ZAMI-22784 format. One line per field, with one value per residue (C-alpha): residue number from 1; residue in three letters; y negated, z, x negated. Coordinates in pm, 1 decimal, m for minus. Example, Ala and Ser with C-alpha at 12.3 -4.5 7.8 and 13.67 -1.06 7.14 Angstrom:
resi c(1  2)
resn c(ALA  SER)
v c(450.0  106.0)
w c(780.0  714.0)
u c(m1230.0  m1367.0)
//
This chain:
resi c(1  2  3  4  5  6  7  8  9  10  11  12  13  14  15  16  17  18  19  20  21  22  23  24  25  26  27  28  29  30  31  32  33  34  35  36  37  38  39  40  41  42  43  44  45  46  47  48  49  50  51  52  53  54  55  56  57  58  59  60  61  62  63  64  65  66  67  68  69  70  71  72  73  74  75  76  77  78  79  80  81  82  83  84  85  86  87  88  89  90  91  92  93  94  95  96  97  98  99  100  101  102  103  104  105  106  107  108  109  110  111  112  113  114  115  116  117  118  119  120  121  122  123  124  125  126  127  128  129  130  131  132  133  134  135  136  137  138  139  140  141  142  143  144  145  146  147  148  149  150  151  152  153  154  155  156  157  158  159  160  161  162  163  164  165  166  167  168  169  170  171  172  173  174  175  176  177  178  179  180  181  182  183  184  185  186  187  188  189  190  191  192  193  194  195  196  197  198  199  200  201  202  203  204  205  206  207  208  209  210  211  212  213  214  215  216  217  218  219  220  221  222  223  224  225  226  227  228  229  230  231  232  233  234  235  236  237  238  239  240  241  242  243  244  245  246  247  248  249  250  251  252  253  254  255  256  257  258  259  260  261  262  263  264  265  266  267  268  269  270  271  272  273  274  275  276  277  278  279  280  281  282)
resn c(MET  LYS  LYS  TYR  ILE  LYS  ILE  ILE  SER  LEU  ILE  LEU  VAL  LEU  CYS  LEU  PHE  SER  SER  MET  ASP  VAL  PHE  ALA  GLN  ASP  PHE  LEU  ASP  ASN  ARG  VAL  VAL  ASP  ASN  ALA  GLN  VAL  PHE  SER  ASP  LYS  ILE  ASP  TYR  SER  ILE  GLU  VAL  GLN  THR  LEU  SER  LEU  ASP  VAL  THR  GLN  ALA  LEU  THR  SER  SER  THR  GLU  THR  THR  ASN  LEU  GLY  LEU  LYS  LEU  ASN  GLN  GLU  LEU  GLN  ASP  THR  THR  ALA  PRO  ASP  SER  VAL  ARG  TYR  ASP  LEU  ASN  LEU  PRO  SER  GLY  TYR  TYR  LEU  GLU  GLU  PHE  LEU  THR  PRO  ASN  HIS  GLU  ARG  ASP  GLY  SER  ILE  GLY  ILE  TYR  ASN  ALA  SER  GLY  GLU  LEU  ILE  ASP  GLY  LEU  ILE  VAL  PHE  PRO  VAL  MET  ASP  ALA  GLN  ASN  LYS  GLU  VAL  PRO  TYR  GLU  TYR  GLU  ILE  SER  ASN  GLN  THR  ILE  THR  VAL  TYR  ILE  ASN  HIS  ARG  ALA  ASN  GLN  VAL  VAL  TYR  PRO  VAL  THR  ALA  GLN  VAL  GLN  THR  THR  SER  ALA  ILE  ASP  TYR  LYS  TYR  PHE  TYR  ASN  THR  VAL  ASN  PHE  ILE  ARG  ASP  SER  VAL  ASP  TYR  TYR  MET  VAL  VAL  ARG  ARG  ASN  MET  ASP  ASN  TRP  ARG  ALA  GLY  GLU  SER  ALA  THR  TRP  ALA  ILE  LEU  LEU  GLY  GLN  ALA  TRP  VAL  TYR  LEU  LYS  GLU  GLU  TRP  GLN  GLY  ASN  THR  SER  TRP  TYR  ASN  GLU  SER  SER  LEU  TYR  ASN  GLN  PHE  MET  CYS  HIS  GLY  ASN  PHE  ALA  GLN  THR  LYS  ASN  PRO  TRP  ASN  LEU  GLU  PRO  TRP  ARG  CYS  ASP  VAL  GLY  TYR  ALA  ALA  THR  CYS  THR  ALA  LEU  CYS  ASN  PRO  SER  ASN  ILE  CYS  LEU  PRO)
v c(m20224.5  m19937.0  m19686.3  m19835.5  m19762.1  m19420.6  m19379.8  m19523.4  m19335.9  m18996.0  m19059.1  m19144.9  m18819.5  m18613.2  m18798.2  m18699.1  m18347.7  m18335.1  m18465.9  m18218.0  m17922.2  m18062.0  m18083.2  m17740.2  m17613.0  m17746.3  m17611.8  m17278.2  m17288.4  m17338.2  m17078.9  m16889.2  m16564.0  m16412.8  m16476.5  m16207.6  m16227.9  m15995.4  m15874.2  m15683.1  m15647.4  m15869.7  m16137.4  m16265.7  m16411.8  m16467.0  m16372.0  m16603.7  m16415.0  m16674.8  m16599.6  m16796.9  m16806.4  m17083.4  m16833.2  m16514.7  m16454.6  m16201.9  m16098.7  m15996.7  m15888.7  m15905.8  m15700.6  m15545.8  m15271.3  m15113.5  m14792.7  m14612.2  m14842.9  m15192.2  m15403.3  m15312.0  m15600.0  m15456.7  m15688.3  m15526.3  m15671.2  m15591.0  m15655.9  m15799.0  m16167.5  m16064.7  m16266.4  m16088.7  m16217.1  m16181.1  m16414.5  m16328.0  m16639.2  m16534.9  m16793.9  m16685.8  m16911.0  m17140.0  m16972.4  m16615.4  m16446.2  m16141.5  m15922.0  m15578.8  m15248.2  m15032.5  m14626.7  m14476.8  m14483.6  m14861.1  m14810.5  m15007.9  m14827.0  m15147.3  m15160.9  m15507.0  m15636.8  m15932.3  m16077.0  m16355.4  m16663.9  m16474.6  m16193.2  m15907.3  m15716.7  m15791.9  m15609.5  m15465.8  m15470.0  m15221.7  m15305.0  m15014.5  m14917.3  m15062.4  m14800.6  m14785.8  m14628.5  m14301.4  m14324.9  m14388.3  m14606.7  m14952.7  m15139.1  m15398.3  m15604.5  m15760.6  m16057.1  m16178.4  m16576.8  m16682.9  m16569.6  m16498.2  m16180.9  m16195.1  m15910.4  m15916.1  m15676.0  m15599.3  m15466.1  m15628.5  m15485.7  m15120.9  m14868.0  m14903.7  m14767.6  m15093.2  m15140.6  m15210.3  m15210.6  m15386.5  m15326.8  m15460.1  m15280.0  m15441.2  m15190.1  m15395.3  m15094.9  m14886.6  m14788.5  m14769.0  m14634.1  m14292.2  m14099.7  m13893.0  m14021.1  m14139.8  m13966.1  m14115.9  m13842.1  m13748.0  m13417.1  m13338.9  m13666.0  m13874.8  m14031.0  m13917.1  m14043.0  m13789.8  m13895.2  m13659.5  m13775.6  m13700.5  m13502.2  m13636.2  m13562.8  m13834.3  m14044.5  m14091.1  m14171.6  m13984.8  m14289.4  m14223.2  m14593.3  m14709.4  m14485.4  m14734.1  m14963.5  m14692.7  m14610.1  m14980.7  m15053.8  m14747.7  m14837.6  m15190.3  m15008.9  m14784.3  m15076.1  m15264.4  m15003.7  m14926.8  m15233.4  m15364.5  m15028.3  m14982.8  m14670.4  m14867.5  m14943.8  m14875.2  m14970.4  m15007.5  m14655.1  m14555.5  m14728.3  m14531.0  m14199.3  m14284.5  m14387.7  m14097.7  m13857.1  m14043.5  m14017.6  m13668.8  m13477.8  m13552.7  m13208.2  m13163.4  m13256.0  m13369.3  m13607.0  m13657.0  m14008.5  m14051.9  m14401.5  m14246.0  m14177.7  m14434.0  m14675.6  m14504.8  m14672.8  m14555.3  m14323.2  m14147.8  m14102.6  m13921.4  m13729.3  m13595.7  m13472.6  m13773.3  m13684.3  m13833.4  m13647.9  m14030.8  m14096.1  m14462.5  m14515.4  m14867.1)
w c(9777.4  9792.3  9720.2  10034.7  10244.4  10149.7  10189.7  10561.7  10626.4  10499.4  10749.3  11046.5  10967.8  10990.2  11273.4  11441.9  11355.3  11478.5  11808.3  11834.0  11768.6  12063.7  12280.8  12177.2  12229.1  12585.1  12647.6  12536.8  12751.8  13064.5  12947.3  13307.1  13285.5  13652.3  13957.5  14195.9  14533.6  14632.5  15001.8  15113.0  15418.2  15285.6  15079.0  14975.1  14642.7  14353.8  13988.0  13768.4  13446.7  13125.4  12760.3  12435.5  12320.9  12295.5  12367.0  12573.9  12744.4  12489.8  12339.4  12658.9  13003.2  13294.2  13629.8  13933.7  14134.6  14419.5  14374.4  14598.4  14488.8  14509.8  14309.4  13930.2  13688.4  13379.7  13066.7  12813.8  12447.0  12285.2  11936.2  11666.3  11792.3  12111.9  12187.7  12085.7  12409.4  12790.7  13013.0  13403.1  13607.9  13975.8  14197.2  14423.1  14662.3  14493.3  14405.0  14331.6  14026.3  13821.3  13668.9  13476.2  13571.2  13323.2  13303.1  13363.3  12971.1  12949.8  12812.0  12930.7  13151.5  13264.1  13583.9  13707.7  14055.6  14244.8  14396.9  14667.2  14644.1  14768.1  14517.0  14723.3  14600.3  14777.4  14572.0  14226.5  13949.8  13641.5  13270.6  13193.9  12791.4  12637.6  12551.2  12322.1  12373.2  12275.3  12478.3  12199.9  12274.2  12086.4  11972.1  12255.9  12350.8  12700.3  12827.4  13120.2  13192.2  13549.9  13734.4  13404.3  13228.2  12897.2  12718.7  12311.2  12158.8  11798.6  11803.3  11493.3  11248.6  11358.2  11348.4  11708.6  11893.3  12115.5  12396.2  12409.5  12756.5  12911.0  13258.8  13509.5  13830.5  14161.6  14406.3  14703.3  14906.0  14874.1  15190.0  15057.1  15365.7  15218.6  15427.6  15744.5  15884.7  15776.6  15997.3  16030.4  16117.7  16111.1  15925.5  15886.3  16035.2  15785.5  15752.5  15612.1  15577.5  15544.5  15372.0  15459.6  15218.0  15188.0  14957.7  14628.6  14492.2  14757.4  14699.2  14325.1  14422.7  14110.4  13883.9  13685.2  13569.9  13906.2  13998.6  13951.1  14162.1  14422.2  14407.7  14427.4  14733.6  14909.5  14872.2  15027.6  15356.8  15365.3  15341.1  15604.2  15845.6  15813.9  15685.0  15967.2  16119.3  16101.0  15901.9  15630.1  15389.0  15007.2  14950.5  14572.9  14594.4  14821.3  14594.5  14310.4  14490.0  14606.2  14257.1  14111.8  14358.8  14285.2  13900.1  13863.3  14194.5  14312.7  14419.4  14649.9  15020.3  15195.7  15005.9  15147.0  15090.1  15163.4  15201.1  15190.5  14790.3  14567.2  14357.9  14013.2  13840.8  13804.3  13480.5  13622.9  13971.8  13757.1  13563.1  13898.2  14010.7  14204.3  14408.5  14273.7  14444.4  14469.5  14851.9  14940.5  15332.5  15475.0)
u c(m12698.9  m12483.4  m12748.7  m12969.6  m12659.6  m12592.5  m12987.7  m12944.3  m12645.1  m12807.1  m13098.4  m12872.5  m12696.9  m13028.9  m13136.6  m12780.2  m12823.7  m13191.1  m13085.1  m12784.7  m13036.5  m13250.9  m12962.6  m12842.3  m13181.2  m13163.4  m12850.0  m12950.6  m13246.8  m13032.2  m12748.7  m12713.6  m12538.8  m12616.2  m12785.4  m12890.5  m13041.7  m13305.1  m13419.4  m13685.7  m13922.5  m14176.5  m14004.3  m13658.4  m13602.5  m13343.7  m13331.4  m13148.2  m13053.1  m13052.5  m12995.2  m13019.7  m12678.9  m12406.2  m12117.9  m12202.6  m11844.7  m11761.0  m12107.8  m12285.0  m12169.4  m12382.1  m12366.5  m12576.0  m12576.4  m12739.7  m13007.1  m13250.5  m13487.6  m13328.0  m13097.3  m13062.3  m12966.1  m12767.5  m12716.1  m12472.9  m12465.9  m12160.7  m12200.3  m12431.4  m12335.2  m12506.1  m12836.7  m13129.5  m13351.6  m13254.0  m13480.1  m13520.4  m13666.6  m13750.2  m13751.7  m14039.3  m14268.7  m14513.5  m14835.4  m14672.9  m14704.6  m14618.9  m14890.1  m14821.0  m14940.4  m15060.4  m15120.5  m15457.9  m15438.9  m15399.4  m15026.3  m14752.3  m14470.3  m14246.8  m14409.1  m14464.5  m14601.0  m14507.1  m14830.9  m14874.5  m15118.7  m15397.5  m15363.2  m15194.3  m14934.2  m14590.6  m14312.3  m14242.1  m13975.5  m13928.8  m13807.9  m13643.3  m13628.2  m13339.6  m13075.4  m12737.4  m12426.3  m12544.9  m12847.4  m13110.5  m13390.3  m13350.3  m13684.7  m13747.0  m14082.3  m14090.9  m14357.3  m14472.4  m14524.4  m14580.4  m14246.2  m14068.8  m13998.8  m13848.0  m13713.6  m13656.7  m13431.6  m13424.7  m13058.3  m12940.7  m13207.1  m13121.2  m12823.4  m12731.9  m12416.1  m12276.1  m12277.8  m12659.4  m12793.1  m13130.7  m13207.8  m13443.8  m13483.4  m13608.0  m13797.6  m13747.0  m13572.1  m13860.3  m14019.5  m14404.9  m14540.0  m14555.8  m14764.1  m14695.8  m15005.9  m15377.8  m15664.4  m16022.0  m16255.5  m16626.9  m16752.7  m17109.9  m17219.4  m17027.7  m16683.3  m16341.4  m16028.0  m15744.0  m15425.1  m15112.0  m14864.1  m14491.4  m14294.3  m14394.9  m14011.1  m13921.2  m14240.2  m14145.9  m13792.8  m13682.4  m13799.9  m14151.1  m14190.7  m14230.3  m14530.6  m14789.8  m14584.1  m14542.8  m14924.0  m15052.9  m14840.4  m14913.5  m15286.7  m15189.6  m15055.9  m15346.3  m15590.7  m15430.6  m15410.3  m15793.1  m15941.3  m16178.1  m16267.5  m16640.1  m16603.9  m16417.8  m16696.3  m16738.6  m16376.0  m16375.7  m16503.2  m16229.4  m15981.0  m16093.9  m16071.8  m15708.8  m15619.3  m15765.0  m15558.2  m15248.8  m15279.1  m15443.4  m15411.0  m15070.4  m15000.6  m15284.2  m15218.8  m15377.1  m15613.7  m15958.3  m16130.3  m16490.0  m16629.8  m16974.4  m16936.5  m17071.4  m16882.7  m16940.5  m16608.7  m16264.2  m16349.7  m16666.6  m16461.1  m16179.2  m16432.9  m16599.2  m16263.4  m16181.9  m16520.1  m16816.5  m17133.1  m17340.1  m17411.7  m17411.5  m17408.5  m17372.7)
//
């Protein structure tokens, strides 16, 4: 009889620990360490910073600062007891989502776009490299899911100097209208769009990781200005020409975009120095 009682007691203890693990996990998933409000000309939203740690009061500190790009969220890991991941939950309207920008070489540079339910680029964020106190990069990865960014930081397995800092930057303060003007004109009986850009140093705002966001949003404004014009056709070709200039002919001014050029794909457009010779009139 005592043997059975011990077995039953052991089962109850195991069940209790299992319940505690479930409770602890629920608690961990909802450990909020910061909540920031972001305001821009197109969307206002909040970012809730969460971490998987029962006690973050000493191991992790959180702060925000205003930069020329927008709001920057700083999470400092103080020692080896600090969490190895930080989650950023964006409180965006229903249907909005996050999507990563890749460089022309299909590499990650930390640039993430915020899109509305119609798939239009609205705003952006940057995941900066994780750095230690000696400004050395700490191994990290990040993933994007719906309206959430999670940064995983491998700070315990490496010889780092604390504090280790993870940063996410919003680009809500950027003026994406980067052109002095855009002019539609006819030369040799065909249409052209002449894009007169601003000083490139001001455009990049000193943050190379934002380039994909800047260029993508600038295209949105250009399209909004001219879409519906009778001379706005072969849009995919115009897009490829625009991106080619933005990525490989940045110092050229102005950028001439010709809608009569056929859509030969981005790679072929770049090979043709942004000017594919094929003619495709409407």
